[in-house]
C-alpha positions in Angstrom: 13.9 -8.5 18.8 13.4 -4.9 19.5 9.9 -3.9 19.0 8.9 -0.5 20.4 8.9 2.7 18.6 9.2 5.2 21.3 10.2 8.5 19.7 11.1 10.2 23.0 14.0 7.7 23.4 15.4 8.1 20.0 18.7 10.1 19.4 17.8 13.5 18.4 18.8 13.3 14.6 16.5 10.3 14.3 13.8 12.0 16.3 13.6 14.8 13.8 13.5 12.3 10.7 11.0 10.2 12.5 8.7 13.0 13.5 8.9 14.8 9.9 8.1 11.6 8.3 5.3 10.7 10.7 3.8 13.9 9.9 3.8 13.5 6.4 2.6 10.0 6.2 0.0 10.8 8.8 -1.8 13.3 6.5 -3.2 10.7 4.2 -3.4 10.6 0.4 -5.0 12.2 -2.4 -8.5 13.7 -1.8 -9.7 12.7 -5.2 -9.3 8.9 -4.2 -12.3 7.2 -2.4 -12.1 7.6 1.3 -11.4 4.3 3.2 -14.5 2.4 4.3 -15.3 1.8 8.0 -17.6 -0.2 10.1 -18.1 -1.3 13.7 -18.6 -5.0 14.9 -21.4 -5.8 17.4 -18.9 -5.9 20.2 -17.8 -2.4 19.6 -14.5 -2.9 17.6 -13.9 -0.4 15.0 -12.7 -1.6 11.3 -11.2 0.6 8.6 -10.4 -0.8 5.2 -7.8 0.9 3.0 -7.9 -0.6 -0.4 -4.4 -0.7 -2.4 -4.7 -3.3 -5.2 -1.2 -2.8 -6.9 0.1 -6.1 -5.2 -1.3 -9.1 -3.6 -0.2 -7.9 0.0 -1.9 -6.6 3.0 -0.8 -4.7 6.2 -3.0 -5.9 9.0 -3.0 -3.7 12.3 -4.7 -3.7 15.5 -4.7 -0.4 17.5 -5.6 -0.2 21.2 -6.7 3.1 22.6 -4.4 3.1 25.6 -0.7 4.3 25.9 1.9 5.5 28.2 -0.3 8.7 29.3 -3.0 6.4 30.6 -1.0 4.6 33.0 -1.9 4.5 36.8 0.6 6.7 38.7 3.2 4.6 40.1 3.0 1.9 37.1 4.7 3.9 34.4 6.2 1.9 31.7 3.5 -0.8 31.9 1.9 0.0 28.4 5.3 -0.5 26.7 6.1 -3.4 28.9 2.9 -5.3 27.9 3.9 -4.4 24.1 6.8 -6.6 24.7 4.9 -9.4 26.7 2.3 -9.8 23.9 4.7 -11.9 22.0 5.1 -14.2 24.9 2.5 -16.6 23.8 -1.0 -18.1 24.4 -2.2 -21.7 24.8 -2.1 -22.0 21.0 1.2 -20.3 20.2 4.2 -20.9 22.3 6.2 -18.0 23.7 8.4 -16.4 20.9 6.6 -18.4 18.2 4.3 -15.5 17.0 6.9 -13.8 15.0 8.4 -17.0 13.7 5.0 -18.0 12.2 4.7 -14.6 10.6 8.3 -14.9 9.1 7.7 -18.6 7.8 4.8 -17.3 6.0 6.8 -14.5 4.2 5.7 -11.7 6.3 7.1 -9.2 8.7 5.6 -8.0 12.2 6.4 -5.6 14.9 4.5 -3.3 17.5 5.0 0.3 18.9 3.8 2.2 22.0 3.1 5.9 22.0 1.4 8.1 24.6 -2.0 7.6 23.3 -2.1 4.1 21.7 -0.4 0.7 21.3 -0.4 -1.0 18.0 0.6 -4.4 16.6 1.0 -5.1 12.9 1.9 -7.7 10.2 2.7 -7.2 6.5 1.9 -10.4 4.7 0.4 -12.0 1.5 -3.3 -11.4 1.0 -3.9 -15.3 1.2 -2.3 -15.3 4.7 -4.4 -12.7 6.0 -7.0 -15.1 7.9 -3.8 -16.6 9.6 -2.4 -13.3 11.2 -6.1 -12.3 12.0 -6.5 -15.6 13.9 -3.3 -15.1 15.8 -3.9 -11.5 16.6 -7.4 -12.3 17.9 -5.9 -15.2 19.9 -3.8 -13.0 21.6 -6.3 -10.4 22.4 -8.0 -12.9 24.5 -5.6 -15.8 25.5 -2.4 -14.2 26.4 -0.7 -16.5 29.0 2.0 -14.9 31.3 4.1 -16.3 34.2 7.0 -14.9 36.0 9.2 -17.2 33.8 8.3 -15.0 30.8 7.6 -11.6 32.6 10.7 -11.1 34.9 13.3 -11.7 32.1 11.4 -9.5 29.7 11.5 -6.8 32.3 15.3 -7.0 32.5 15.1 -6.4 28.7 13.0 -3.3 28.9 15.5 -1.9 31.8 18.4 -2.7 29.3 16.5 -0.6 26.6 16.1 2.3 28.8 19.8 2.1 29.6 20.9 1.9 26.1 18.3 4.4 24.6 18.1 7.1 27.2 20.6 6.7 30.0 23.6 6.1 27.5 22.3 8.8 25.1 23.1 12.5 26.3 20.8 13.8 23.6 17.8 11.5 24.9 18.4 12.7 28.4 18.2 16.3 27.4 15.0 15.5 25.7 13.5 14.0 28.7 14.4 16.9 30.8 13.0 19.4 28.2 9.7 17.4 27.9 9.4 17.4 31.8 9.9 21.2 31.7 7.5 21.8 28.9 4.6 19.7 30.0 5.1 19.6 33.7 3.0 17.0 35.7 1.0 15.9 32.6 2.1 12.5 31.4 3.6 13.9 28.0 6.3 15.3 30.5 7.7 11.7 31.2 9.3 9.2 28.9 7.0 6.5 27.2 9.3 3.9 28.4 8.5 4.8 32.1 10.5 5.8 35.3 13.4 3.1 36.0 12.4 2.3 39.6 8.7 1.8 38.5 9.6 -0.3 35.7 11.7 -2.4 38.0 8.9 -2.9 40.2 6.2 -4.2 37.6 5.3 -7.8 37.9 3.1 -10.4 36.2 -0.1 -9.3 37.9 0.4 -5.6 36.9 0.7 -6.8 33.4 -2.4 -9.1 33.4 -4.4 -6.4 35.1 -3.5 -3.9 32.5 -4.1 -6.4 29.7 -7.6 -7.3 31.0 -8.5 -3.9 31.5 -7.5 -2.4 28.1 -7.0 -5.1 25.5 -10.8 -5.6 24.7 -12.6 -5.2 21.2 -14.4 -2.1 22.1 -11.0 -0.3 23.0 -9.4 -1.6 19.6 -9.5 -0.6 16.0 -8.6 -2.9 13.1 -7.0 -1.4 10.0 -6.4 -3.5 7.0 -4.6 -1.7 4.0 -3.9 -3.4 0.7 -5.3 -5.8 -1.9 -8.8 -6.1 -0.2 -12.1 -4.6 -0.2 -14.9 -4.0 2.5 -16.9 -6.8 1.3 -13.9 -9.2 1.7 -12.7 -8.2 5.0 -16.0 -7.7 6.8 -16.8 -11.7 7.0 -13.1 -12.3 8.2 -13.3 -9.4 10.8 -16.7 -10.8 11.9 -15.4 -14.5 12.0 -12.1 -13.6 14.0 -12.9 -10.6 16.0 -16.6 -10.2 16.2 -16.9 -13.3 18.1 -14.8 -11.8 21.1 -16.9 -10.8 24.1 -16.0 -7.7 25.9 -14.4 -8.0 29.2 -14.1 -4.7 30.7 -16.1 -1.4 30.9 -15.7 1.1 28.2 -12.4 3.2 28.9 -12.9 6.9 29.3 -9.8 8.9 29.6 -9.1 11.1 32.5 -6.0 13.0 32.2 -4.8 16.0 33.9 -4.9 19.3 31.7 -1.6 20.4 30.3 -0.3 23.3 32.2 2.2 25.2 30.3 5.2 26.9 31.8 4.9 30.3 32.8 8.2 31.6 32.0 11.1 30.6 29.7 13.3 27.8 30.9 16.9 26.9 30.0 18.4 23.4 30.5 22.1 22.9 30.1 23.7 19.4 30.2 27.4 18.8 29.9 28.6 15.4 29.0 32.1 13.9 28.3 30.7 11.8 25.5 29.5 14.9 23.5 32.1 16.3 21.0 30.2 19.3 19.5 27.2 21.4 21.0 23.6 21.3 20.1 21.1 23.9 20.6 17.2 23.1 20.7 14.1 25.2 21.6 10.6 23.8 22.1 7.3 25.8 22.3 3.8 24.8 23.4 1.6 24.0 20.4 -1.9 22.6 20.1 -2.4 19.2 18.7 -4.0 18.4 15.4 -7.2 17.5 16.8 -7.4 20.6 19.3 -6.2 23.2 16.5 -9.1 24.8 14.5 -9.7 25.5 10.7 -6.8 25.9 8.3 -4.4 26.7 10.9 -4.1 23.1 11.8 -2.3 22.5 8.4 -0.6 25.8 8.5 1.5 24.6 11.5 3.0 22.1 9.2 3.5 24.7 6.4 5.1 27.1 9.0 7.6 24.3 9.8 8.5 23.6 6.4 9.3 27.3 5.5 11.0 28.0 8.6 13.3 24.9 8.9 12.1 22.3 6.6 15.2 21.7 4.5 18.2 23.4 2.7 15.7 25.8 1.2 14.3 26.8 4.3 14.7 30.2 6.1 16.6 28.9 8.8 19.2 27.1 6.9 19.7 29.9 4.2 20.3 32.3 7.0 22.3 30.6 9.7 24.1 27.9 7.6 24.6 29.5 4.2 24.8 33.3 4.7 26.1 33.6 8.1 28.1 30.6 8.4 27.1 30.1 12.1 25.8 26.4 11.8 26.2 23.3 10.2 22.5 22.5 10.3 19.2 23.9 11.2 15.5 22.6 11.4 12.2 23.2 12.6 9.2 20.6 13.1 5.9 20.5 14.4 4.7 17.5 16.5 0.9 17.7 16.5 -0.1 13.8 16.6 -1.0 13.9 20.2 -4.4 13.9 22.1 -3.9 16.6 24.6 -1.2 18.9 23.2 1.7 19.0 20.9 4.9 21.0 20.5 6.8 23.1 17.9 10.6 22.9 17.9 13.7 24.6 16.4 17.1 23.0 16.3 20.6 24.1 15.2 24.1 22.6 15.3 26.9 25.4 15.5 29.8 25.1 13.1 33.0 23.5 14.8 34.2 26.2 17.3 31.2 28.3 16.8 29.4 30.4 19.6 26.1 29.0 20.7 24.8 32.4 21.9 25.6 34.1 18.5 23.7 31.1 16.8 20.6 31.5 19.3 20.3 35.3 18.6 20.5 34.5 14.8 17.7 31.9 15.1 15.6 34.3 17.2 16.1 37.1 14.5 14.8 34.8 11.8 11.8 34.0 13.8 11.3 37.8 14.5 11.6 38.6 10.9 8.9 36.0 9.9 6.6 37.4 12.6 7.1 41.0 11.3 7.3 40.7 7.5 5.3 37.5 7.0 6.3 35.0 4.2 6.2 35.2 0.5 4.1 33.6 -2.2 7.1 31.6 -3.3 7.9 30.3 0.0 4.3 29.2 0.6 3.9 27.5 -2.7 7.2 25.6 -2.1 6.2 24.4 1.3 2.8 23.2 0.2 4.3 21.4 -2.7 6.8 19.7 -0.5 4.3 18.6 1.8 1.8 17.6 -0.8 4.6 15.8 -2.9 5.3 13.7 0.4 1.8 12.6 0.9 1.9 11.3 -2.7 5.1 9.5 -2.3 3.7 8.0 1.1 0.9 6.2 -1.0 3.6 3.9 -2.2 3.8 2.2 1.2 0.5 0.7 2.4 2.1 0.3 5.8 2.7 4.0 6.0 -1.0 4.6 4.9 -2.3 2.3 7.4 -0.1 3.8 10.1 -1.4 7.3 9.1 -4.9 6.5 9.6 -4.3 4.6 12.9 -2.3 7.4 14.5 -4.8 10.0 13.3 -7.8 8.0 14.6 -6.1 7.4 17.9 -5.2 11.1 18.4 -8.5 12.5 17.9 -9.0 12.9 14.0 -11.7 11.2 12.0 -11.0 9.2 8.8 -12.5 12.0 6.7 -10.2 14.6 8.3 -7.1 12.5 7.6 -8.4 11.8 3.9 -9.1 15.4 3.4 -5.7 16.6 4.8 -4.0 17.5 1.3 -6.9 19.8 0.7 -6.3 21.6 4.0 -2.8 22.2 3.0 -3.6 23.5 -0.4 -6.1 26.1 1.1 -3.4 27.4 3.5 -2.7 31.2 3.0 0.1 33.4 3.9 -2.1 34.9 6.7 -2.7 31.2 8.0 0.9 30.9 8.3 1.6 34.1 10.1 -1.3 33.5 12.5 0.1 29.9 13.2 3.5 31.5 13.9 1.9 34.0 16.3 0.2 31.1 18.1 3.5 29.4 18.7 6.1 32.3 19.2 4.0 35.1 20.7 3.1 35.2 24.5 4.4 31.8 25.0 7.0 30.4 27.2 9.7 28.1 25.6 12.2 25.5 26.9 15.6 25.9 25.5 18.1 23.1 25.8 21.8 23.0 25.4 24.1 20.1 25.0 27.6 20.8 25.6 30.9 19.0 25.8 32.3 18.6 29.3 34.0 21.7 30.4 32.5 24.1 27.8 30.7 27.2 28.9 
């Protein structure tokens, strides 16, 4: 069963969708609703409770503060690899049985790895919550690995790399562009890791990583759904509070991001490509690094510039000029050390890529020169705020929202208050955000072309 959600390995169209939805979901709910309750167990494990009493269902998540950007040099891919191996069993649960037990009890489970975190979740009926808590706590402590389970799973990960990156021209272009944008920082490599280093990972590597990072003080428990703090606290104490620490507190020590000093262009030609694609990415601060309203202004800017069929880019290069069949922009800020801002366009069949590039650049220059209108601002904020309301219909999305935010440097209060930050964004804030992105920074441009096309 495929488990990992590594955005860097997704086809580009899926990437745009995933990032866009992730940003909308990640910004919390309605500020008039009560903020989630939180507490800390005696062993250092953090707990967050997000009540949602519309149905007797809960989403149970355990987040570990370790991801692909925290790997030891030469051991890339170990965070994602261990995510796979966490389903291989303990003394109490045989390999492969974890998900089957969840399914037999009417639930769903999965896991995902990012640059800054690894997380595991189950969606299940409230009366089965003690069962999944017991199982998750068990594999936090008692994971059993042997070569018989580890080595075949390593082959699964290598096949995943082949299918999702090596056999996907757009994913390969994304990999090159990330490397050009982030340089030597870990964000410049794929979450799944380097092929030769994955192939060299063994059982002891996995166990060493597990013992070092899968400890209570490096974990956060989030439960969303039909439960209160008073109900969850004794369960958290019973199943997780009794787990002893087995490793020192983890303090991250990553290199600083060094942005490119000049514009870069990456051109890939591939016989599997039928029509060209144009992409450009810019350095951007992360949500946690940006200050004041400009944090929310990056999202509003992305919506105004390329958020849909009413956006500036779409109306200009698709509708009026007929140069493209699609155009988008997005802001990816849910990372600890740095984010990025992207532009994306698909030329019409037989269209000219340089003409399209110049048209996109002209639209960006116009925004910088003339600013945005009241109508554009209000429409963008309405779209973003409506999406946060819709997101509340999914307790799993809400749990993910808070987990992602907490793991990437935001507080629960900041996530909860995000709608208010969006409402406060002004036209001046949007232009300031645009200047941060587009003025005085070096971009990375990618072109994906059919074989033989110049």
